[in-house]
N, C-alpha and C positions, 0 to 999 in steps of 0.2 A: 503493500499499500504507500505511494507515495506520501510524505513527509511526513510518516508515519518514527516513533523516536523506538533505536531499536532494544531498546533493553527496557523499554515501557511495559513488560509482561512482569518487569523484579521488585522485588520489596527485598531491600539492605537493609540488617543491624547494623548502624554502625556506633559501634561497644570505643571509638580508642579517641584518643588526647590528644594533642599538641596540632603539627603540621603535620606531618604526612599520612599518618590514618586517612584523618578528617577531607585533606588533599582528595584519597581515593574515591573517597567514597562522592566526596561532593562530583568527579567525575561520572562518576556514575548518573549522578543525578540531571547532571548535561545531557545525558545522554539516554534521558527517559522512566531511570528507574525509582518508585517511590523510596525513599533514602529515608527510614527513622534514627535520629541522632540521638542517645541516652547516655544523657550526665549523672555523676550522681549531683545527690543537691545543691554543695556546693559549685556546682560548673566548673566547666573544663578548664584548666588550669590556666588555659591560654586566654579566659577569659579578658586576664590583670595582667596583657603585656598593654602598654603602649597608652595612650590620650583615649579613651574611652569617648564612640561615635555612637548617642542616642542609646548610650547604658552597656554601649559590646568595644571591644578592640577593633579595628580592622584588620587584623586577622582573623577576629573569629566572624565576622562577618563571610572574608573571603573565602574563609576555608567550609565554611557550613550554609554556602549558599545553594538552596533550592530543597532542601533538607527541612524536615518535619524534624522538632527536638523536644524530648519529652526528661524529665529530672526523676531517678529511680534510688533509691538508700535499697540498693543488695544486700546490707547487712543487715537488714532487717524484716522478715514475715513477710510483713506488710508488701512491699517492695520487690520481693521475687512471687510475690503472688500474683 
């Protein structure tokens, strides 16, 4: 189908932090995959780098573009459920 995104049928769980992992998840999102970014309650450590723009670092905006985000505390039973 012309114009269809090649990865539109995929759902990716991105549980990475920093730069390398989130940038890979971003590539999946750019090609149509639904990418769910799972972060700890305090957020990915990269959120604290640099000057915030609208409450987020420019790195967070760049490496997590096109993703949905969810904070989960996987150390707690409620978070794992």
